[in-house]
ZALO-682535 format. One line per field, with one value per residue (C-alpha): residue number from 1; y, x, z. Coordinates in nm, 4 decimals. Each point is the difference from the previous one (the first is absolute). Layout:
REM ZALO-682535
nr <- [NUM | ...]
Y <- [Y | ...]
X <- [X | ...]
Z <- [Z | ...]
//
This chain:
REM ZALO-682535
nr <- [1 | 2 | 3 | 4 | 5 | 6 | 7 | 8 | 9 | 10 | 11 | 12 | 13 | 14 | 15 | 16 | 17 | 18 | 19 | 20 | 21 | 22 | 23 | 24 | 25 | 26 | 27 | 28 | 29 | 30 | 31 | 32 | 33 | 34 | 35 | 36 | 37 | 38 | 39 | 40 | 41 | 42 | 43 | 44 | 45 | 46 | 47 | 48 | 49 | 50 | 51 | 52 | 53 | 54 | 55 | 56 | 57 | 58 | 59 | 60 | 61 | 62 | 63 | 64 | 65 | 66 | 67 | 68 | 69 | 70 | 71 | 72 | 73 | 74 | 75 | 76 | 77 | 78 | 79 | 80 | 81 | 82 | 83 | 84 | 85 | 86 | 87 | 88 | 89 | 90 | 91 | 92 | 93 | 94 | 95 | 96 | 97 | 98 | 99 | 100 | 101 | 102 | 103 | 104 | 105 | 106 | 107 | 108 | 109 | 110 | 111 | 112 | 113 | 114 | 115 | 116 | 117 | 118 | 119 | 120 | 121 | 122 | 123 | 124 | 125 | 126 | 127 | 128 | 129 | 130 | 131 | 132 | 133 | 134 | 135 | 136 | 137 | 138 | 139 | 140 | 141 | 142 | 143 | 144 | 145 | 146 | 147 | 148 | 149 | 150 | 151 | 152 | 153 | 154 | 155 | 156 | 157 | 158 | 159 | 160 | 161 | 162 | 163 | 164 | 165 | 166 | 167 | 168 | 169 | 170 | 171 | 172 | 173 | 174 | 175 | 176 | 177 | 178 | 179 | 180 | 181 | 182 | 183 | 184 | 185 | 186 | 187 | 188 | 189 | 190 | 191 | 192 | 193 | 194 | 195 | 196 | 197 | 198 | 199 | 200 | 201 | 202 | 203 | 204 | 205 | 206 | 207 | 208 | 209 | 210 | 211 | 212 | 213 | 214 | 215 | 216 | 217 | 218 | 219 | 220 | 221 | 222 | 223 | 224 | 225 | 226 | 227 | 228 | 229 | 230 | 231 | 232 | 233 | 234 | 235 | 236 | 237 | 238 | 239 | 240 | 241 | 242 | 243 | 244 | 245 | 246 | 247 | 248 | 249 | 250 | 251 | 252 | 253 | 254 | 255 | 256 | 257 | 258 | 259 | 260 | 261 | 262 | 263 | 264 | 265 | 266 | 267 | 268 | 269 | 270 | 271 | 272 | 273 | 274 | 275 | 276 | 277 | 278 | 279 | 280 | 281 | 282 | 283 | 284 | 285 | 286 | 287 | 288 | 289 | 290 | 291 | 292 | 293 | 294 | 295 | 296 | 297 | 298 | 299 | 300 | 301 | 302 | 303 | 304 | 305 | 306 | 307 | 308 | 309 | 310 | 311 | 312 | 313 | 314 | 315 | 316 | 317 | 318 | 319 | 320 | 321 | 322 | 323 | 324 | 325 | 326 | 327 | 328 | 329 | 330 | 331 | 332 | 333 | 334 | 335 | 336 | 337 | 338 | 339 | 340 | 341 | 342 | 343 | 344 | 345 | 346 | 347 | 348 | 349 | 350 | 351 | 352 | 353 | 354 | 355 | 356 | 357 | 358 | 359 | 360 | 361 | 362 | 363 | 364 | 365 | 366 | 367 | 368 | 369 | 370 | 371 | 372 | 373 | 374 | 375 | 376 | 377 | 378 | 379 | 380 | 381 | 382 | 383 | 384 | 385 | 386 | 387 | 388 | 389 | 390 | 391 | 392 | 393 | 394 | 395 | 396 | 397 | 398 | 399 | 400 | 401 | 402 | 403 | 404 | 405 | 406 | 407 | 408 | 409 | 410 | 411 | 412 | 413 | 414 | 415 | 416 | 417 | 418 | 419 | 420 | 421 | 422 | 423 | 424 | 425 | 426 | 427 | 428 | 429 | 430 | 431 | 432 | 433 | 434 | 435 | 436 | 437 | 438 | 439 | 440 | 441 | 442 | 443 | 444 | 445 | 446 | 447 | 448 | 449 | 450 | 451 | 452 | 453 | 454 | 455 | 456 | 457 | 458 | 459 | 460 | 461 | 462 | 463 | 464 | 465 | 466 | 467 | 468 | 469 | 470 | 471 | 472 | 473 | 474 | 475 | 476 | 477 | 478 | 479 | 480 | 481 | 482 | 483 | 484 | 485 | 486 | 487 | 488 | 489 | 490 | 491 | 492 | 493 | 494 | 495 | 496 | 497 | 498 | 499 | 500 | 501 | 502 | 503 | 504 | 505 | 506 | 507 | 508 | 509 | 510 | 511]
Y <- [13.1297 | 0.0345 | -0.3062 | -0.1058 | 0.1006 | 0.3430 | 0.0402 | -0.0942 | 0.2490 | 0.2733 | -0.0824 | 0.0084 | 0.3285 | 0.1507 | -0.0844 | 0.0682 | 0.3079 | -0.1535 | -0.2051 | -0.3145 | -0.1880 | -0.2713 | 0.1007 | -0.2119 | -0.2263 | -0.2307 | -0.1691 | 0.2001 | -0.2254 | 0.0447 | 0.3749 | 0.0019 | -0.1864 | 0.2542 | 0.2955 | -0.1465 | -0.0619 | 0.3487 | 0.1466 | -0.1914 | -0.2220 | -0.3116 | -0.2250 | 0.0620 | -0.0298 | -0.3408 | -0.1302 | 0.1299 | -0.1457 | -0.3423 | 0.0143 | 0.1130 | -0.0858 | -0.2337 | -0.2819 | -0.0200 | 0.2353 | -0.1247 | 0.0054 | 0.2930 | 0.0559 | -0.0136 | 0.3628 | 0.1180 | 0.0127 | -0.2826 | 0.1310 | 0.3419 | -0.1546 | -0.2520 | 0.2649 | 0.2219 | -0.2932 | -0.0724 | 0.3570 | -0.0315 | -0.3326 | 0.1479 | 0.2976 | -0.2298 | -0.2179 | -0.2969 | -0.0372 | -0.3466 | 0.0892 | 0.3222 | -0.1970 | -0.2532 | 0.2650 | 0.2106 | -0.3043 | -0.1059 | 0.3505 | 0.0039 | -0.3319 | 0.1315 | 0.3437 | 0.0314 | 0.3609 | -0.0740 | -0.1326 | 0.2132 | 0.3736 | 0.1415 | 0.1977 | -0.3135 | -0.1251 | 0.3394 | -0.0033 | -0.3574 | 0.0635 | 0.3197 | -0.1753 | -0.2818 | 0.2660 | 0.1411 | -0.3437 | -0.0346 | 0.3452 | -0.1310 | -0.1643 | 0.3329 | -0.1178 | -0.2314 | 0.2397 | 0.2969 | -0.2142 | -0.1122 | 0.3468 | 0.1636 | -0.2578 | 0.0584 | 0.3740 | -0.0635 | -0.2241 | 0.2504 | 0.2729 | -0.2226 | -0.0761 | 0.3696 | -0.0400 | 0.2996 | -0.1703 | -0.3097 | 0.2122 | 0.2044 | -0.3130 | -0.1413 | 0.3307 | 0.0262 | -0.3424 | 0.0578 | 0.3434 | -0.1327 | -0.2842 | 0.2300 | 0.2296 | -0.2866 | -0.1077 | 0.3311 | 0.0789 | -0.3388 | -0.0371 | 0.3584 | 0.0405 | 0.3359 | -0.0988 | 0.2998 | -0.1878 | -0.2440 | 0.2828 | 0.2057 | -0.3002 | -0.0724 | 0.3596 | -0.0059 | -0.3009 | 0.1699 | 0.3258 | -0.1934 | -0.1566 | 0.3516 | 0.1052 | -0.2972 | 0.1690 | -0.2898 | 0.0386 | -0.2058 | -0.2666 | 0.0321 | 0.3795 | 0.0214 | -0.2818 | 0.1646 | 0.3287 | -0.1578 | -0.2086 | 0.2883 | 0.2076 | -0.2573 | 0.0223 | 0.3807 | -0.0160 | -0.2077 | 0.2616 | 0.2719 | 0.1617 | 0.0037 | 0.2652 | -0.1667 | -0.3371 | 0.1347 | 0.1437 | -0.3271 | -0.2140 | 0.2275 | -0.0060 | -0.3782 | -0.0455 | 0.2038 | -0.2000 | -0.3311 | 0.0749 | 0.0935 | -0.3259 | -0.2198 | -0.0989 | -0.0986 | -0.1013 | 0.3551 | 0.1394 | -0.2034 | 0.1230 | 0.3610 | -0.0065 | -0.1651 | 0.2787 | 0.2701 | -0.1687 | 0.0258 | 0.3646 | 0.0717 | -0.1851 | 0.2179 | 0.3026 | -0.1364 | -0.0320 | -0.3440 | -0.0457 | 0.0721 | -0.2251 | -0.2853 | 0.0491 | 0.0006 | -0.2958 | -0.1969 | 0.0743 | -0.1045 | -0.3218 | -0.0795 | 0.0472 | -0.2169 | -0.2727 | 0.0283 | -0.0645 | -0.2692 | 0.1765 | -0.1573 | 0.2023 | 0.3253 | -0.1331 | -0.0688 | 0.3422 | 0.2074 | -0.1839 | 0.0648 | 0.3746 | -0.0015 | -0.1810 | 0.2720 | 0.2760 | -0.1755 | -0.0373 | 0.3735 | 0.0612 | -0.2288 | -0.2559 | -0.3039 | -0.2306 | -0.0030 | 0.0799 | -0.0198 | -0.3553 | -0.1091 | 0.1613 | -0.1726 | -0.3290 | 0.0987 | 0.0783 | -0.3355 | -0.1840 | 0.1900 | -0.0637 | -0.3704 | -0.0170 | 0.1883 | -0.2069 | -0.3291 | 0.1102 | 0.1596 | -0.2694 | -0.2670 | 0.1863 | 0.0612 | -0.3663 | -0.1136 | 0.2284 | -0.1009 | -0.3687 | 0.0442 | 0.1939 | -0.2835 | -0.2569 | 0.1917 | 0.0367 | -0.3730 | -0.0792 | 0.2238 | -0.1744 | -0.3365 | 0.1138 | 0.1252 | -0.3309 | -0.1920 | 0.2229 | -0.0596 | -0.3754 | 0.0248 | 0.2135 | -0.0956 | 0.1984 | 0.0192 | 0.1424 | 0.1323 | -0.2059 | -0.2463 | -0.3379 | -0.3491 | 0.0399 | 0.3338 | -0.1604 | -0.2703 | 0.2606 | 0.2617 | -0.1765 | -0.2056 | 0.3081 | 0.1902 | -0.2873 | -0.0397 | 0.3749 | -0.0029 | -0.2903 | 0.1558 | 0.3159 | -0.2038 | -0.0042 | -0.2900 | -0.0615 | 0.0073 | -0.1130 | 0.0664 | -0.2104 | 0.1568 | -0.1462 | 0.2159 | -0.1344 | -0.0330 | 0.0764 | -0.2663 | 0.1714 | 0.3304 | -0.1605 | -0.1925 | 0.2849 | 0.3090 | -0.1434 | -0.0528 | 0.3672 | 0.0842 | -0.2812 | 0.1593 | 0.3343 | -0.1621 | -0.1472 | 0.3394 | 0.1564 | -0.2618 | 0.0717 | 0.3720 | -0.0688 | -0.2170 | 0.2813 | 0.2422 | -0.2240 | -0.1201 | 0.1890 | 0.0774 | -0.2428 | -0.2912 | -0.2393 | -0.0383 | -0.2650 | -0.1438 | -0.3697 | -0.1432 | 0.0666 | 0.1619 | -0.0758 | 0.2566 | -0.0198 | 0.2660 | -0.0385 | 0.2447 | 0.1796 | 0.0358 | 0.2063 | 0.2282 | -0.0968 | -0.3434 | -0.2148 | -0.2892 | 0.1816 | 0.1779 | -0.2683 | -0.0410 | 0.3781 | 0.0710 | -0.2920 | 0.1273 | 0.3501 | -0.1354 | -0.2130 | 0.2955 | 0.2291 | -0.2453 | -0.0752 | 0.3688 | 0.1063 | 0.1534 | -0.2546 | 0.1636 | 0.2507 | -0.2908 | -0.2757 | 0.1780 | -0.1627 | -0.3539 | -0.2545 | -0.1104 | 0.2557 | -0.1501 | -0.0580 | -0.1715 | -0.2958 | 0.0199 | -0.2530 | 0.1465 | -0.1915 | 0.0860 | -0.1915 | -0.0896 | 0.2238 | -0.2585 | 0.0872 | -0.3550 | -0.0784 | 0.3294 | -0.0422 | -0.3516 | 0.1155 | 0.3004 | -0.2290 | -0.2192 | 0.3076 | 0.1249 | -0.3351 | 0.0431 | 0.3564 | -0.1072 | -0.2880 | 0.1988 | 0.2370 | 0.2167 | 0.3716 | -0.0824 | -0.0330 | -0.3204 | -0.0083 | -0.2723 | 0.1377 | 0.0579 | 0.1224 | -0.3021 | -0.2397 | 0.1632 | -0.0200 | -0.3642 | -0.0858 | 0.1844 | -0.2045]
X <- [8.6623 | 0.1634 | 0.0255 | 0.3376 | -0.0805 | -0.1119 | 0.3177 | 0.2107 | -0.1859 | 0.0569 | 0.3712 | 0.0228 | -0.1898 | 0.2372 | 0.3014 | -0.1577 | 0.2198 | 0.2740 | 0.3106 | -0.0310 | 0.3179 | 0.0798 | -0.2855 | 0.0232 | 0.2646 | -0.2182 | -0.3328 | -0.3188 | -0.1197 | 0.3302 | -0.0271 | -0.3499 | 0.1251 | 0.2758 | -0.2387 | -0.2399 | 0.2845 | 0.1486 | -0.3483 | -0.0485 | -0.2814 | 0.1434 | -0.3066 | -0.0569 | 0.3725 | 0.0285 | -0.2971 | 0.1430 | 0.3407 | -0.1519 | -0.1984 | 0.2731 | 0.3352 | 0.0012 | -0.1753 | 0.2913 | 0.2700 | 0.2781 | -0.2084 | 0.0997 | -0.1207 | 0.2613 | -0.0690 | 0.1352 | 0.3518 | -0.0062 | 0.2484 | -0.1653 | -0.3470 | 0.1235 | 0.1798 | -0.3082 | -0.2099 | 0.2595 | -0.0386 | -0.3785 | 0.0182 | 0.2407 | -0.2232 | -0.3010 | 0.1835 | 0.0501 | 0.3628 | 0.0761 | -0.1600 | 0.2032 | 0.3203 | -0.0940 | -0.0858 | 0.3092 | 0.2272 | -0.1562 | 0.0473 | 0.3619 | 0.0621 | -0.1223 | 0.1571 | 0.3281 | 0.1158 | 0.3234 | -0.1762 | -0.3150 | 0.0430 | -0.3432 | -0.2696 | -0.1677 | 0.3266 | 0.0605 | -0.3479 | 0.0344 | 0.3428 | -0.1261 | -0.3033 | 0.2168 | 0.2137 | -0.3132 | -0.0872 | 0.3531 | 0.0008 | 0.0872 | 0.3128 | 0.1610 | 0.3032 | -0.1758 | -0.2945 | 0.2173 | 0.1954 | -0.3172 | -0.1539 | 0.3158 | 0.0327 | -0.3640 | 0.0653 | 0.3057 | -0.1983 | -0.2869 | 0.2458 | 0.1383 | -0.3511 | -0.0849 | -0.3596 | -0.0824 | -0.2982 | 0.2024 | 0.2885 | -0.2366 | -0.1446 | 0.3472 | 0.1293 | -0.3019 | 0.0620 | 0.3738 | -0.0537 | -0.2549 | 0.2323 | 0.2983 | -0.2126 | -0.1333 | 0.3513 | 0.0350 | -0.3560 | -0.0670 | 0.3361 | -0.0004 | 0.3612 | 0.0607 | 0.2036 | -0.0201 | 0.1447 | -0.2918 | -0.2503 | 0.1653 | 0.0210 | -0.3652 | -0.1006 | 0.1994 | -0.2078 | -0.3291 | 0.1010 | 0.0893 | -0.3464 | -0.1480 | 0.2302 | -0.1231 | -0.3415 | -0.1885 | -0.3545 | -0.2459 | 0.1017 | 0.3752 | -0.0066 | -0.2052 | 0.1894 | 0.3295 | -0.1394 | -0.1052 | 0.3171 | 0.2327 | -0.1859 | 0.0885 | 0.3667 | -0.0087 | -0.1256 | 0.3035 | 0.2162 | -0.1636 | -0.1650 | -0.3381 | -0.1801 | 0.0800 | -0.0943 | -0.3390 | -0.0691 | 0.0806 | -0.1967 | -0.3054 | 0.0035 | 0.0438 | -0.2857 | -0.2383 | 0.0891 | -0.0229 | -0.3425 | -0.1328 | 0.1333 | -0.1048 | 0.3662 | 0.0185 | 0.3647 | 0.1055 | -0.2430 | 0.1696 | 0.3494 | -0.1206 | -0.1732 | 0.3065 | 0.2171 | -0.2359 | -0.0029 | 0.3781 | -0.0217 | -0.2387 | 0.2264 | 0.2934 | -0.2258 | -0.0791 | -0.3710 | -0.0169 | -0.3770 | -0.0253 | 0.2977 | -0.1718 | -0.3217 | 0.1790 | 0.2219 | -0.3037 | -0.1743 | 0.3057 | 0.0283 | -0.3679 | 0.0429 | 0.3120 | -0.1825 | -0.2986 | 0.2091 | 0.2044 | 0.3335 | 0.2089 | 0.3130 | -0.1914 | -0.1754 | 0.3353 | 0.1435 | -0.3049 | -0.0764 | 0.3573 | -0.0445 | -0.3468 | 0.1342 | 0.2637 | -0.2626 | -0.2204 | 0.2911 | 0.0674 | -0.3672 | 0.0193 | -0.2437 | 0.1963 | -0.2806 | -0.2493 | 0.0995 | 0.3781 | -0.0228 | -0.2235 | 0.2341 | 0.3047 | -0.1820 | -0.0828 | 0.3653 | 0.1091 | -0.2625 | 0.0937 | 0.3689 | -0.0634 | -0.2122 | 0.2568 | 0.2843 | -0.1744 | -0.0844 | 0.3286 | 0.2187 | -0.2119 | 0.0009 | 0.3722 | 0.0665 | -0.2385 | 0.1574 | 0.3513 | -0.0883 | -0.1635 | 0.3040 | 0.2285 | -0.2293 | -0.0077 | 0.3794 | 0.0387 | -0.2439 | 0.1893 | 0.3265 | -0.1674 | -0.1362 | 0.3450 | 0.1567 | -0.2623 | 0.0534 | 0.3765 | -0.0570 | -0.1980 | 0.2610 | 0.3217 | 0.2828 | 0.2107 | -0.2566 | -0.2707 | -0.2590 | -0.2355 | 0.1598 | -0.1448 | -0.1996 | -0.1268 | -0.1139 | -0.1869 | -0.1560 | -0.1123 | -0.0434 | -0.3178 | -0.2064 | 0.1334 | -0.0850 | -0.3484 | -0.0649 | 0.1113 | -0.2306 | -0.2943 | 0.0357 | -0.0389 | 0.3689 | 0.2262 | 0.2642 | 0.3580 | 0.3247 | 0.3429 | 0.3013 | 0.3363 | 0.3487 | 0.3113 | 0.1998 | 0.3784 | -0.0114 | 0.2598 | 0.2379 | -0.0502 | 0.0755 | 0.3024 | 0.1410 | -0.0728 | -0.0494 | -0.2985 | -0.0214 | -0.0550 | -0.2536 | -0.1894 | 0.0162 | -0.1436 | -0.2905 | -0.0741 | 0.0034 | -0.2432 | -0.2272 | 0.0129 | -0.0906 | -0.2910 | -0.1355 | 0.0282 | -0.1882 | -0.2737 | -0.2766 | -0.0089 | -0.2869 | 0.1861 | 0.1845 | 0.3733 | 0.1986 | 0.3468 | -0.0745 | 0.3478 | 0.3516 | -0.0398 | -0.3714 | -0.2771 | -0.3792 | -0.2501 | -0.3718 | -0.2071 | -0.2965 | -0.3177 | 0.0469 | -0.2737 | 0.0669 | 0.0141 | 0.1385 | 0.0573 | 0.3015 | 0.1166 | 0.2440 | 0.1917 | 0.0067 | 0.1486 | 0.2428 | 0.1291 | 0.0361 | 0.2108 | 0.2121 | 0.0690 | 0.0850 | 0.2585 | 0.1404 | 0.0360 | 0.1394 | 0.3489 | 0.1599 | 0.3415 | -0.1033 | -0.0612 | 0.2379 | 0.2600 | 0.1166 | -0.1366 | -0.0015 | -0.3617 | -0.2357 | -0.2953 | -0.3338 | -0.3134 | -0.2059 | -0.3641 | -0.2768 | -0.3508 | -0.3057 | -0.3672 | -0.2990 | -0.1628 | 0.0577 | 0.2192 | 0.3597 | 0.1370 | -0.1631 | 0.1098 | 0.3539 | 0.0265 | -0.1283 | 0.2366 | 0.2901 | -0.0763 | -0.0069 | 0.3278 | 0.1623 | -0.0929 | 0.1354 | 0.3349 | 0.0394 | -0.1288 | 0.2960 | -0.0502 | -0.0850 | -0.3524 | -0.3582 | -0.2034 | -0.3665 | -0.2115 | -0.3528 | -0.3180 | 0.1848 | 0.2295 | -0.2858 | -0.2108 | 0.2940 | 0.0571 | -0.3671 | 0.0003 | 0.2982]
Z <- [10.8830 | -0.3419 | -0.2227 | -0.1249 | -0.3587 | 0.1180 | 0.2029 | -0.3005 | -0.2168 | 0.2589 | 0.0095 | -0.3793 | -0.0140 | 0.2569 | -0.2135 | -0.3398 | -0.0349 | 0.2124 | -0.0668 | 0.2155 | 0.0741 | -0.2575 | -0.2331 | -0.3125 | 0.1514 | 0.2095 | -0.0852 | 0.0529 | 0.2824 | 0.1857 | -0.0484 | 0.1500 | 0.3074 | 0.0443 | -0.0366 | 0.2552 | 0.2448 | -0.0321 | 0.0514 | 0.3250 | -0.1312 | 0.1604 | -0.0048 | -0.3694 | -0.0647 | 0.1668 | -0.1966 | -0.3258 | 0.0878 | 0.0649 | -0.3242 | -0.2339 | 0.1593 | 0.2978 | -0.1876 | -0.2461 | 0.1299 | -0.2299 | -0.3184 | -0.2216 | -0.3546 | -0.2758 | -0.0904 | 0.3373 | 0.1418 | 0.2538 | 0.2641 | 0.0363 | 0.0365 | 0.2583 | 0.2071 | -0.0046 | 0.1219 | 0.2689 | 0.1307 | -0.0046 | 0.1848 | 0.2543 | 0.0755 | 0.0309 | 0.2532 | -0.2343 | 0.1041 | -0.1376 | -0.3332 | -0.0136 | 0.0522 | -0.2672 | -0.2579 | 0.0708 | -0.0209 | -0.3318 | -0.1382 | 0.1152 | -0.1755 | -0.3345 | 0.0281 | -0.1877 | 0.0294 | -0.1835 | -0.3091 | -0.0033 | 0.0551 | -0.0720 | 0.1799 | 0.1377 | 0.1495 | 0.1618 | 0.1553 | 0.1257 | 0.1573 | 0.1611 | 0.1485 | 0.1344 | 0.1652 | 0.1592 | 0.1392 | 0.1390 | 0.1551 | 0.3444 | -0.1413 | -0.0809 | -0.1988 | -0.2497 | -0.0219 | -0.0965 | -0.2462 | -0.1796 | 0.0045 | -0.1348 | -0.2756 | -0.0951 | -0.0318 | -0.2197 | -0.2329 | -0.0118 | -0.1042 | -0.2767 | -0.1236 | -0.0203 | 0.1221 | 0.2264 | 0.1676 | 0.0886 | 0.1248 | 0.2183 | 0.1614 | 0.0699 | 0.1375 | 0.2295 | 0.1516 | 0.0374 | 0.1562 | 0.2493 | 0.1010 | 0.0472 | 0.2156 | 0.2113 | 0.0980 | 0.1829 | 0.1035 | 0.1589 | 0.1719 | 0.1230 | -0.1094 | -0.1613 | -0.3014 | -0.2275 | -0.2958 | -0.0107 | 0.0370 | -0.2735 | -0.2340 | 0.0649 | -0.0725 | -0.3252 | -0.1145 | 0.0826 | -0.1697 | -0.3147 | 0.0068 | -0.0112 | -0.2850 | -0.2045 | -0.0045 | 0.1561 | 0.1240 | 0.2006 | 0.2478 | -0.0523 | 0.0320 | 0.3187 | 0.1712 | -0.0865 | 0.1369 | 0.3277 | 0.0415 | -0.0853 | 0.2602 | 0.2635 | -0.1039 | 0.0150 | 0.3583 | 0.0935 | -0.1736 | 0.2121 | -0.3034 | 0.1698 | -0.2067 | -0.3319 | 0.1485 | 0.1068 | -0.3449 | -0.1740 | 0.2446 | -0.0174 | -0.3793 | -0.0037 | 0.2458 | -0.2154 | -0.3109 | 0.1864 | 0.1458 | -0.3435 | -0.1476 | 0.2976 | 0.0388 | 0.3665 | -0.0333 | -0.0859 | 0.2593 | 0.2699 | -0.0924 | -0.0281 | 0.3397 | 0.1533 | -0.1402 | 0.1312 | 0.3405 | 0.0152 | -0.1087 | 0.2883 | 0.2417 | -0.1076 | 0.0552 | 0.3492 | -0.0879 | 0.1558 | 0.0104 | -0.3707 | -0.0601 | 0.1856 | -0.1983 | -0.3355 | 0.0909 | 0.1205 | -0.3282 | -0.1986 | 0.2005 | -0.0531 | -0.3754 | -0.0070 | 0.1914 | -0.2316 | -0.3104 | 0.1790 | -0.0603 | 0.2755 | -0.0673 | 0.0470 | 0.3093 | 0.1615 | -0.0799 | 0.0857 | 0.3231 | 0.1145 | -0.0499 | 0.1561 | 0.3031 | 0.0402 | -0.0175 | 0.2545 | 0.2371 | -0.0186 | 0.0774 | 0.3029 | -0.1426 | 0.1180 | 0.1074 | -0.2845 | -0.3539 | 0.0493 | 0.1380 | -0.2867 | -0.2503 | 0.1476 | -0.0455 | -0.3543 | -0.0615 | 0.1390 | -0.2025 | -0.3146 | 0.0558 | 0.0486 | -0.3152 | -0.2055 | 0.1384 | -0.0777 | -0.3510 | -0.0876 | 0.1508 | -0.1641 | -0.3300 | 0.0196 | 0.0717 | -0.2719 | -0.2582 | 0.1007 | -0.0095 | -0.3383 | -0.1243 | 0.1139 | -0.1613 | -0.3283 | 0.0072 | 0.0634 | -0.2803 | -0.2398 | 0.0917 | -0.0506 | -0.3365 | -0.0994 | 0.1019 | -0.1950 | -0.3043 | 0.0246 | 0.0109 | -0.3246 | -0.1785 | -0.1812 | 0.1628 | -0.3180 | -0.2439 | 0.2302 | -0.1882 | 0.1631 | 0.0669 | -0.0337 | 0.3223 | -0.1272 | -0.3236 | 0.1888 | 0.2304 | -0.2542 | -0.3344 | 0.0706 | 0.0881 | -0.3029 | -0.2347 | 0.1446 | -0.0274 | -0.3642 | -0.0788 | 0.1889 | -0.2104 | -0.3186 | -0.0863 | -0.0824 | 0.2697 | -0.1298 | 0.1576 | -0.1503 | 0.1006 | -0.0922 | -0.0008 | -0.0519 | -0.2941 | 0.0257 | 0.3709 | 0.0820 | -0.2424 | 0.1846 | 0.3350 | -0.1296 | -0.2055 | 0.2086 | 0.3451 | 0.2283 | 0.0963 | -0.3676 | -0.0161 | 0.2870 | -0.1801 | -0.3124 | 0.1967 | 0.1566 | -0.3461 | -0.1337 | 0.2969 | -0.0829 | -0.3632 | 0.1091 | 0.2180 | -0.2904 | -0.2433 | 0.2385 | 0.1753 | 0.3700 | 0.0523 | -0.1627 | 0.2326 | -0.0732 | 0.1866 | 0.0049 | 0.0037 | 0.0510 | -0.1294 | -0.3410 | -0.0399 | 0.0323 | -0.0029 | -0.1066 | 0.0749 | -0.2014 | 0.1497 | -0.2076 | -0.3185 | -0.1285 | -0.3636 | -0.1633 | 0.2807 | -0.2433 | -0.1431 | 0.3163 | 0.1133 | -0.3279 | -0.0511 | 0.3429 | -0.0334 | -0.3362 | 0.1415 | 0.2880 | -0.2337 | -0.2288 | 0.2929 | 0.1369 | -0.3466 | -0.0870 | 0.3361 | 0.0158 | 0.2300 | -0.0215 | 0.2691 | 0.2385 | -0.1094 | -0.2093 | -0.3200 | -0.0085 | -0.2813 | 0.0426 | 0.1650 | 0.1889 | -0.1713 | 0.1273 | -0.1101 | 0.0996 | 0.0307 | 0.0116 | 0.1130 | 0.0287 | 0.1192 | 0.3307 | 0.3025 | 0.1728 | 0.0721 | -0.0144 | -0.3370 | -0.1537 | 0.1278 | -0.1432 | -0.3388 | -0.0031 | 0.0921 | -0.3016 | -0.2226 | 0.1497 | -0.0773 | -0.3667 | 0.0007 | 0.1472 | -0.2407 | -0.2940 | -0.0007 | 0.3129 | 0.0009 | -0.1071 | 0.1267 | -0.0114 | 0.0912 | 0.1545 | 0.0065 | -0.2000 | -0.3141 | -0.0127 | 0.0674 | -0.2741 | -0.2404 | 0.0823 | -0.0465 | -0.3340 | -0.1162]
//
């Protein structure tokens, strides 16, 4: 009996010149599990799965795309009969997958694989698979596009082949996908599986000779690569060719072989489809007692397994989707509660929520925490002379100037009325002078601003007085110190900056 390491080496040797699915996109240990499974080495596969995946199924290294790895593991768990684990992994992947924000090759693969898992739920499956193909086209990666086309084509074909309904549109659409896979120049696993699957579609389209050629070619390639998945599809296709040729004994032999291979690799979807066809052949041969009865039981068992998995997966994904949507709404509501509706800046609650962490981070990086407290000068005159709507416009303009003069990582807040607060993140230069420098820049920007565009002709355009404070990474202490400095600025003539911090303390001690 081969050891697991020997089996893995044989699998790797078989695909040395091949193009295994997801090569370079999933961890090496996950890839080995997949190769063992597709080669029918179930005992070795289960041991490898337990060693590398099942012990920590949700743990994914930072160098990998998490959703695609989780979906791949969900498919492995599903095929190995670990239904609850498959549901958990698929739901976690769905939670982290944001196809609207991320439109890359990994997202296309993950969506396509989720569609494969949902194949029994035809509408959501087709939607996911089609979206994956669209993203793959945008990305411009031929290998990714080929994988996504293969899965979409196989799913479209299964809607007709399994149901027995001759819907030529589905068959034609499926064949278009497979033909595009060939035009992309793919080789290896994708090529031979597209060959075998397209052969099965051609049988349904009554193009038997072409179907036989494709299936025979796929079978030869699959046997050379030890790809039992493609072997099963190819033998299934040839069995249907023989049935159409009324060679029923050969059809039964080929279908039995295909079913054995599907069972060996634990591919439940294939088991269901092939056993249905084999049952039909056996009935035509008059074998109603033995094999046909066993096959009907296999069909029922397969249907029950698929139904449990797919309904459970569908419910889990829908529940997770609802939960994610609710969480996003909750996050949006929380963000709105922390934001000033007039200026779009953080409000007092936002300052209390975000400032402590920013101050601590600045201090931990060796910087000196700074807080600037601003008051708009002559704001009462603006309100009294131009009206409150103009006052609101002035506050929005001050907020815009603050954004322009501060960095994205700085925290800008509207504290109350015409008062604003700026908490500076750590500066790479001399942080002892950062606060006064930024404060003076803000003061000059407001003082030099053309307020006529906002307020029209006004006797006294707004300016700002600023108190700057540095010291311990405590919001309350910094705010109190900045308030004292602001008081001096207001009573010292306005439109000026006063500092309460290391520089002022050093100057005072020198005096």
